[in-house]
C-alpha positions in Angstrom: 4.8 53.5 -51.6 3.1 53.8 -48.2 0.7 51.1 -49.3 3.6 48.7 -50.1 5.3 49.2 -46.7 2.0 48.6 -44.9 1.3 45.4 -46.9 4.8 44.0 -46.0 4.3 44.7 -42.4 1.1 42.7 -42.2 2.6 39.6 -44.0 4.8 38.3 -41.2 5.4 38.2 -37.4 7.6 40.7 -35.6 10.7 39.6 -33.7 9.0 40.3 -30.4 6.0 38.1 -31.3 8.3 35.2 -32.3 10.3 35.6 -29.0 7.1 35.4 -27.0 6.0 32.2 -28.8 9.4 30.7 -28.2 9.3 31.6 -24.5 5.8 30.1 -24.1 7.0 26.9 -25.8 10.0 26.8 -23.5 7.8 27.1 -20.4 5.4 24.4 -21.6 8.4 22.1 -22.4 9.9 22.6 -18.9 6.5 21.8 -17.3 6.1 18.7 -19.4 9.6 17.4 -18.6 9.0 17.9 -14.9 5.6 16.1 -15.1 7.0 13.2 -17.1 9.9 12.7 -14.8 7.6 12.7 -11.8 5.3 10.2 -13.5 8.2 7.9 -14.2 9.5 8.0 -10.6 6.0 7.3 -9.4 5.6 4.4 -11.7 8.8 2.9 -10.2 7.4 3.2 -6.7 4.3 1.3 -7.7 6.6 -1.7 -8.0 7.4 -1.6 -4.3 3.8 -1.2 -3.1 2.7 -4.0 -5.5 5.4 -6.4 -4.3 5.0 -5.6 -0.6 1.3 -6.3 -1.0 2.1 -9.7 -2.5 4.6 -10.4 0.4 1.9 -9.4 2.9 -0.6 -11.8 1.3 2.0 -14.7 1.5 2.8 -13.9 5.1 -0.9 -13.8 6.1 -1.5 -17.1 4.3 1.5 -18.7 6.0 0.3 -17.4 9.4 -3.2 -18.9 9.0 -1.8 -22.4 8.7 -1.5 -24.3 12.0 2.0 -25.5 12.8 2.7 -28.5 15.0 5.2 -27.0 17.5 5.8 -30.4 19.1 6.7 -32.0 15.9 4.9 -35.3 16.7 1.5 -34.5 15.2 0.0 -34.0 18.6 0.5 -30.3 19.1 0.3 -27.8 20.5 -0.6 -26.2 17.2 0.4 -22.6 16.8 0.3 -19.8 14.2 3.6 -18.3 13.2 5.0 -16.3 10.3 7.7 -17.4 7.9 11.3 -17.1 9.0 13.6 -14.3 8.0 14.8 -14.3 4.4 17.9 -13.0 2.7 17.9 -9.6 0.9 17.0 -9.9 -2.8 18.7 -8.9 -5.0 21.7 -10.0 -2.9 23.7 -6.9 -3.7 21.2 -4.6 -1.8 19.3 -1.7 -3.2 19.9 -1.3 -6.9 21.2 2.1 -8.0 19.0 3.6 -10.7 19.0 0.3 -12.6 17.0 -2.9 -12.4 18.6 -6.0 -11.0 17.5 -9.7 -10.8 17.0 -11.5 -7.5 17.3 -15.2 -6.6 14.1 -16.2 -4.8 15.2 -19.7 -3.6 15.6 -18.9 0.1 13.3 -20.9 2.4 11.6 -17.7 3.5 10.6 -16.6 0.0 9.4 -20.1 -0.8 7.3 -20.1 2.4 5.8 -16.8 1.3 5.3 -18.1 -2.2 6.9 -14.9 -3.5 9.3 -14.4 -6.4 9.9 -11.8 -9.1 10.7 -13.1 -12.6 12.0 -9.8 -14.0 14.6 -7.3 -12.9 13.4 -4.9 -10.2 14.3 -1.4 -8.9 14.1 -2.3 -5.2 15.8 -4.7 -2.9 13.3 -6.7 -0.7 13.9 -7.9 2.9 11.5 -10.0 4.9 12.0 -10.4 8.7 9.8 -12.9 10.5 10.2 -13.9 14.1 9.5 -17.7 14.2 10.2 -17.9 18.0 7.0 -16.1 18.7 3.4 -17.2 17.9 -0.1 -16.0 18.3 -0.5 -12.3 19.1 3.2 -12.0 19.9 4.2 -12.9 16.3 5.2 -10.2 13.9 6.9 -9.7 10.5 8.4 -6.8 8.6 8.7 -6.5 4.8 10.9 -3.8 3.4 11.7 -2.4 -0.1 14.7 -0.2 -0.5 15.8 1.4 -3.8 17.8 4.3 -5.2 15.7 5.3 -8.1 17.9 8.0 -9.6 21.4 6.8 -8.4 22.0 9.8 -6.1 22.7 7.7 -3.0 19.3 8.5 -1.4 17.1 5.5 -0.8 13.4 5.3 -1.2 12.1 3.0 1.6 8.8 1.2 2.0 8.2 -0.8 5.2 5.2 -2.9 6.0 4.7 -4.4 9.5 2.2 -7.1 10.4 1.2 -8.8 13.7 -0.6 -12.0 14.6 -4.2 -11.9 15.6 -6.3 -13.6 18.2 -8.1 -16.1 16.0 -5.3 -17.2 13.7 -5.5 -14.3 11.3 -2.7 -11.8 10.7 -3.2 -8.0 10.5 -1.3 -5.1 9.0 0.1 -2.9 11.8 1.8 -0.2 9.8 2.9 0.9 6.3 5.7 3.6 6.3 7.1 5.3 3.3 10.3 7.4 3.4 11.5 9.4 0.4 8.8 8.0 -1.9 10.0 9.8 -5.0 13.5 10.6 -3.6 
């Protein structure tokens, strides 16, 4: 009889052992959910940095071209950034959902920039065409509410004109990257 009780005990797991296994699985699942959600938010912020980089490239290319400020083909020739563009998408920063923009404004065409699919961020470009040379500057901004809680994630890129007709990045500021 003692032998039968002992054999039965060795066949299965005790309730305590099963509870420990369930607790370990729960902790691992919680860590995995946190990691995946952070990864998804970070992948959304990659959109902003990638698109701001493309806007920066377009702005630098536009600045490198000489512009006839006199309009008669005789100069003086100056370097200036594209003019200020409208916010795209026009409704402002999307709230936790992607939206399409209309990239037909003269500034976006000057930058040769457009996005063909919906995006998580609203993009703004501000260029001061009244200034040229080293006084010229631009700011490109991406604003987005990635999880719909009313807190915006903001990326701002600022550039200035250089001495020899080249443009340079002045600053890149990120506020609430993963909000």
